[in-house]
C-alpha positions as CSV (number, residue, x, y, z in Angstrom):
1,M,0.0,0.0,0.0
2,G,1.3,3.4,-0.9
3,V,2.3,6.2,1.4
4,Q,-0.5,8.5,0.2
5,E,-3.2,5.9,0.9
6,R,-1.8,5.3,4.4
7,N,-1.7,9.0,5.1
8,R,-5.3,9.5,4.0
9,K,-6.8,6.4,5.7
10,V,-4.7,6.2,8.9
11,Y,-2.6,9.2,9.6
12,R,-5.2,11.9,8.9
13,P,-8.0,10.4,11.1
14,L,-5.4,10.1,14.0
15,W,-4.3,13.7,13.4
16,R,-7.8,14.9,13.8
17,A,-7.9,13.0,17.1
18,G,-4.8,14.8,18.3
19,I,-2.1,12.2,17.4
20,E,0.6,13.1,15.0
21,V,2.3,10.1,13.5
22,I,6.0,10.4,12.9
23,P,6.9,8.0,10.1
24,D,10.0,5.8,10.2
25,A,11.1,7.0,13.6
26,V,10.8,4.1,15.9
27,P,13.9,3.8,18.0
28,D,16.3,0.9,17.5
29,G,16.0,-1.9,20.0
30,V,12.4,-1.5,20.9
31,M,10.7,-4.7,21.9
32,P,8.4,-5.7,19.1
33,F,5.5,-7.0,21.1
34,V,4.2,-7.3,24.7
35,V,2.2,-10.3,25.7
36,G,1.9,-12.7,28.7
37,Y,2.4,-10.3,31.5
38,G,1.1,-11.4,34.9
39,A,-0.7,-9.5,37.7
40,E,2.6,-9.0,39.4
41,D,3.8,-7.0,36.3
42,V,0.9,-4.5,36.4
43,V,1.7,-1.4,38.4
44,G,-1.4,0.7,37.8
45,G,-4.5,1.2,35.8
46,F,-8.2,2.0,36.0
47,S,-11.6,0.7,34.9
48,H,-14.9,2.3,34.0
49,R,-18.3,0.8,33.2
50,Y,-20.0,1.7,30.0
51,D,-22.8,3.4,31.9
52,T,-20.3,5.8,33.6
53,P,-21.6,9.4,33.2
54,R,-19.5,11.3,30.7
55,L,-17.6,8.2,29.9
56,V,-15.2,9.5,27.2
57,E,-14.3,12.5,29.3
58,R,-13.5,10.3,32.3
59,L,-11.5,7.9,30.2
60,N,-9.5,10.7,28.6
61,S,-8.7,12.3,31.9
62,D,-7.7,9.1,33.6
63,W,-5.6,8.0,30.6
64,Y,-3.7,11.2,30.5
65,D,-3.0,11.1,34.3
66,L,-1.8,7.5,34.0
67,A,0.4,8.3,31.0
68,V,2.0,11.2,32.8
69,S,2.5,9.5,36.1
70,S,3.8,6.3,34.6
71,G,6.3,8.0,32.3
72,L,4.8,7.0,28.9
73,F,5.7,10.4,27.3
74,D,9.1,11.8,26.7
75,H,9.7,15.6,27.0
76,R,8.1,16.2,23.6
77,R,5.0,14.1,24.5
78,E,6.2,11.4,22.1
79,F,5.6,7.7,22.6
80,L,4.8,4.5,20.6
81,V,1.4,3.2,19.5
82,Q,0.7,-0.1,17.8
83,L,-1.1,0.5,14.5
84,P,-2.5,-2.3,12.3
85,Q,-0.3,-3.0,9.3
86,G,-1.4,-1.4,6.1
87,T,-4.8,0.4,6.5
88,R,-6.5,-2.5,8.3
89,S,-8.7,-1.2,11.1
90,H,-8.7,-2.3,14.7
91,Q,-12.0,-4.2,14.1
92,A,-10.4,-6.2,11.3
93,A,-7.4,-7.1,13.5
94,L,-9.5,-8.2,16.5
95,R,-9.4,-11.8,15.6
96,H,-5.6,-11.7,15.8
97,L,-5.5,-9.8,19.1
98,H,-7.7,-12.4,20.7
99,S,-6.1,-15.5,19.2
100,D,-3.3,-17.8,20.2
101,S,-1.8,-17.8,16.8
102,Y,0.7,-15.0,17.5
103,T,0.3,-13.4,14.1
104,A,1.4,-9.9,13.7
105,P,-1.6,-7.7,14.5
106,A,0.2,-4.4,14.5
107,V,3.5,-2.6,14.4
108,W,4.9,0.2,16.5
109,S,4.6,3.7,15.2
110,R,6.1,6.8,16.8
111,V,3.6,9.5,17.6
112,R,3.3,12.9,19.3
113,L,0.3,13.9,21.4
114,L,-0.9,17.3,20.2
115,E,-2.3,20.1,22.3
116,R,-5.9,19.2,21.4
117,W,-6.6,15.5,21.6
118,D,-9.4,12.9,22.1
119,I,-7.8,9.5,22.6
120,M,-10.9,7.7,24.0
121,G,-13.4,9.4,21.7
122,R,-12.3,10.4,18.3
123,A,-9.1,8.3,18.2
124,A,-11.0,5.2,19.3
125,G,-13.7,6.1,16.8
126,S,-11.2,6.2,14.0
127,A,-11.2,2.4,14.1
128,F,-7.4,2.3,14.6
129,L,-7.3,2.8,18.4
130,G,-10.6,1.2,19.2
131,V,-14.0,0.0,18.0
132,H,-15.8,3.3,18.5
133,A,-15.9,6.2,20.8
134,G,-15.8,5.1,24.5
135,H,-14.7,1.6,23.4
136,P,-10.9,1.9,23.0
137,G,-8.5,-0.9,22.1
138,F,-4.8,0.0,21.9
139,A,-1.3,-0.7,23.0
140,M,1.1,2.1,23.8
141,M,4.7,2.1,24.9
142,A,7.4,4.6,26.0
143,L,10.2,5.2,23.5
144,D,12.7,3.3,25.6
145,S,10.3,0.3,26.2
146,S,10.1,1.1,29.9
147,V,6.3,1.6,30.1
148,Y,3.5,-0.3,28.4
149,V,-0.1,0.9,28.5
150,H,-2.9,-1.3,27.2
151,A,-6.6,-0.6,26.8
152,S,-9.3,-3.1,26.2
153,T,-13.1,-3.3,26.2
154,G,-14.9,-6.1,28.1
155,E,-18.6,-7.0,28.5
156,I,-19.3,-4.3,31.0
157,G,-16.6,-1.7,30.7
158,V,-13.2,-0.4,29.7
159,D,-10.0,-1.6,31.4
160,V,-6.6,0.3,31.1
161,L,-3.5,-1.0,32.7
162,V,0.2,-0.2,32.9
163,V,3.1,-2.6,32.9
164,R,6.5,-1.2,34.0
165,H,9.6,-2.5,32.2
166,P,7.9,-5.2,30.1
167,D,11.3,-5.8,28.6
168,R,12.5,-7.1,31.9
169,S,9.4,-9.2,32.9
170,E,10.1,-12.9,33.1
171,N,6.5,-13.6,32.1
172,V,6.7,-11.5,29.0
173,L,10.1,-12.8,28.0
174,R,9.0,-16.4,28.4
175,H,6.1,-15.8,26.1
176,L,8.2,-14.1,23.5
177,E,10.7,-17.0,23.6
178,R,7.8,-19.4,23.0
179,I,6.6,-17.3,20.0
180,A,10.1,-17.3,18.6
181,V,10.3,-21.1,18.5
182,H,6.6,-21.7,17.8
183,D,6.4,-23.9,14.7
184,S,3.0,-23.2,13.1
185,P,1.7,-22.1,9.7
186,Y,-0.5,-19.6,11.5
187,V,2.5,-17.7,12.9
188,N,3.5,-14.6,10.9
189,R,7.1,-15.4,9.9
190,E,8.3,-11.8,9.7
191,F,6.9,-11.1,13.1
192,K,8.5,-14.2,14.6
193,E,11.8,-13.2,13.1
194,R,11.6,-9.7,14.6
195,I,11.0,-11.2,18.1
196,A,13.9,-13.6,17.6
197,V,16.2,-10.8,16.5
198,W,15.2,-8.7,19.5
199,L,15.7,-11.6,22.0
200,A,19.1,-12.3,20.5
201,G,20.1,-8.6,20.8
202,R,18.9,-8.6,24.4
203,A,20.9,-11.7,25.1
204,R,24.1,-10.2,23.6
205,G,23.7,-7.1,25.7
206,A,23.3,-9.2,28.9
207,V,26.5,-11.1,28.3
208,R,28.6,-8.2,27.0
209,P,31.6,-7.8,29.4
210,S,31.8,-4.5,31.3
211,G,34.8,-2.3,30.9
212,G,37.6,-2.4,33.5
């Protein structure tokens, strides 16, 4: 798919929701995927029922407070968001997000939060960060992989959680290792290779001798 089509179908709707996509600017060494974290990895979050008064406003306020307090943003309010590959919407990717096949549902994109934004309303309604307004579905991460924020919709409400240092979580690393060696025709080969490369790089860094 061409750059112009992606700009028109993906980037412009997100811009109108207050998210500026910065193409081809994901930092080197970012972990490609976060999955398998346990309750002990979660350091914060919030939940709101769908019948909460002024739901989108409450969700936006709590998301921003959580993002700031957890360190999701850098000094320019930049961070990473997982966006579906191509122009496929979040709804079209749902079967991958809720499957055990470990296909590649999305890739990281670097973004900047603009002065006027509406993550839980307009961005969720764009079909790339949710199903519709008040029903978000997204994964976000700090540029240095130190903070992971995930939003999901359940039967009765919205859940948002924070995982601190997912790149150090034994639970997450164990799941990524399983994906890397998982032999299945349903596993996206390119995605599997990205995970294997990241794990190998992490292992090399762990055994690199210190100076002295």
